[in-house]
N, C-alpha and C positions, 0 to 999 in steps of 0.2 A: 504494500500500500504506500502511496505517496505521502509526502508531508508538505504543508504550506505554512509559510510565516510571512506576515505583513508587518513592517515596522514603519510607523508614521511619526515623524519628528516635527516639531515646530521650527519654522525658519529661524536661523541664527541661534538655535538652542539644541545643538547636536549632543548626542550621548558622549559622556566623558570616557576615558580609557577603560576604567574598570567595568562598567556596565556594557560597554561595547565589546570587550573581550568575553564577557559572559555570554552574550548572544552568539558571537562567532564560535565559541567553544561548543555551544548547543548545536549549531548548524553542522559543525564538523563531526560531532558525535552522531547526529542523525545520518550524515553522509556515509558512515560506516555501514549502515544497513540499507540505505536508499542510495545506491550507487549506479543507477541505470540512466543517469542524465540529470544535470543541474541547470536550472534556468534562473536568471537574475534580471529583474527589471527595476530601474531606479530613475527617479525624476524629482525635480524641485517643484514646490507649490506655484512658483511663478515661471516655470520653465516653458520653453518652446520645444518644437520637435528636435532641434539640433542639440538640446541639452539632455536629451533622454539617453539612457544607457540600457541596452538589451544584450545580455551575454548568455550563450548556451554552450555547455560543455558536456560531451558524452562521457569523458573521463578527465579528471583534473586532480592533481596532487594537493594534499591538504595545505602544504606550505604556500602554494600559489593562490588557492582560493582564500586562505586567511589574509594574505596581503591585499587581495582585491577587495574583500569585504571590509577590511579596516579602512581603506581609502574611501570606498563608496559611502559607508555609514557616516564618515566624517564630513562628506561633501554634499550628500543628497538628502532631501527631506523624507522621501518615501522610497522604501526598498521592499520589493516583493521577491520571495525566493521559493522555488518549487524544486523538491528533490524527488525523483522518480524511483519507485521500486515496482517494476512491471508485473502486473497480474495478467496482462494480455498484450500481445504485440511484441515485436522484436526490440532488442536494445539498439536503437538506431537514432541518429540525429533527428530524423523526421518525427519521431515519437516523443521528443522532449517537449514538455508542456510550455505554456504561455504562447500558444498560437494566437495570431492576431487577425482581426477583420474590422474594417471601418473605424480604426482607432481603439478598438477594444482588445484586451489581452485576456486569455482564458486559461485557467488551471483547474485541475480536478484531483481530488483524493477519493479513491474508491474504485468502483467498477460498474459496468453496465452489463446486464444479462443479455440484452439485445445488442448485437453488433454485426458488422459486415462479415462476409465469409472470408475476407482477407486476413489470415491469421498473423500476417506480419505487421498489421496496422493496430495501433493502440485503440482500445475500446473508447478511451476518452477523446481521442482524435476523431473517431467516427461520430461520437456524440456532438463534438464541436462542429463538424462539417454539416450536421443535420439540424443544428439550431442557430447557426450564425446568421441566417436570414432575419432573425429577430434582433440582431445587433445593428442599430442604425448609427449614423455619425454622431448624433447628439444625444441619443438615449438608447435604452434597450427595453424590450417588452418582457418584464420578469414573469408575468403570468403565463405567457406562451412558453417561456423556457421551463417553468415549473411543470407545465403540462407535458412538454416534450420529455422531461426527465422521468415523469411517471410512465410515459409510453415506453421508454427505454429500460424501465425498471432500474434506474440509476440509483446506486447506493453511494453514500458518502457525502461530500460537500464540495462546492465549487466556488470559484472566485473569478469575477469579471472586473477588470481594471481599465479605466479610461483616463490616462494621464492628462489629456487636454481639458477634460471636464472635471478633473480632480475627484473622480468618483470611484469607489470600490464597492461592488456588490458582493456580499458574503452570503452564500446560500447553504444552509445546513448549520450544524452546531460548531461554533468556534469558541475558544477560550480567550478571554481578554485580560491583558496585563497592563498595568501602568508602571513604567520605569522612568523615574525622573520626569522629563517632559515628553517622553515617547509613549505612544499607545501601540501595543503589540497585539495582533490577532493571530492565533495559532490553531492549526487543525488538531494538534496534539498537546498534551500537557508538557510544560517545560519542567526542567529539573527542579528538585525540591528547594534548592537554594534561591529560587525566585520568590519563595514564599507562597502564600495562598493565592488562588485565582481571584482576581478582583470581581469578575462576573462572567457568566456564560451568556452567549446569545444563540438563538435558534431561529429557524424560519428563513425569511429573506430580509436582510438588513442592508441599508445603504450607509456607507461610511464616507463622509466628506473629509478628505484628507487635510485640508488647510486648517479646519476648525476642530478636527477630531470629534465630530458629533456623529451619532449613529441614530438612524431612524428605521424602525421596524416597518416593513411594507407588507409582510405576510407572516402569520404565526407558525406556519409549517412549510417544509420544503418537500421531503419525501417521507412516506409513512410506511415503513416496513420494520417493525420491531424485531422480527426474526427473518432471516433470509439466507438463501444458499445460492451458490453460483456454480454452474457446470461448465467446465472449459477443458479442452484436451481430454475429455472423457473422465475427468476427475471431479470430485465434489469439494467445494470450499464451504465450510460451515462457519457461521458467525453468530454470536449472541447479540443481545440487545444493546450492548455497549460497543459494538463494532470491533470486537476483538476476535482475531483469527484463532480458532481452536488449536491449542498447542503451539501457537505461533509458527506454524510450518506451512510450507507451500510445496505441493507435489507436482512436479512437472510431468511431461509426457513420458519421459524415460523412467519415471518412478523414483527419481532422486529427490532428496529433500533439501529445500532451500529456506533458510530462516528469513522471516519477514520482520522488520523492525517497526514497532508501533511507538 
């Protein structure tokens, strides 16, 4: 399963070295388990297209990504990071998340029971290609996306980012943390030394990055308290907390691969 983290900082109030290192260490820890592609989107609250940073790595060494993250967190207001652990589709550059259309960038944590017959393509990419018609230059239709997600039996959570509009749509359950002047939205719990979760959000929520305000647009996103997924003729079982039973993934050859949550 993939992991998503959004870091929203106030202009001219960037995280200091200690909390910045904390976040970078967390991302590198996740990367140990989610090592099938890393995407990074960064932009400032007053930025134009030329100030935006979009980086994608199929493989990258920890030392290199640490250096890049440190520089970007120091200089950009908003940082979105997606770390892929593939449940469907090959480990290829094409399948790295944060695909874009009409100024929107999309990332997903989870899987879709309905997908194309192309086993090399990520199920998340297939879902993106089939709902991007609802991504307009100045807005998105979240109700149509929610319906499409239900039709796809999409499990997990999604993120849509429009740097020009300074909008981040968080669909599904995200954990929110306040760190100094930064607001952090995470698909998964951060390590214990972050302290308690400030609050959870669920449903469809709109985060306005400059003001760090969140508006709930819909109370629910997907409704499957218990679900399974059949792929490669194997069964993936999950409980109502979205935990993979025994934290294992069985591939077509019958080998076991650990999935990091």
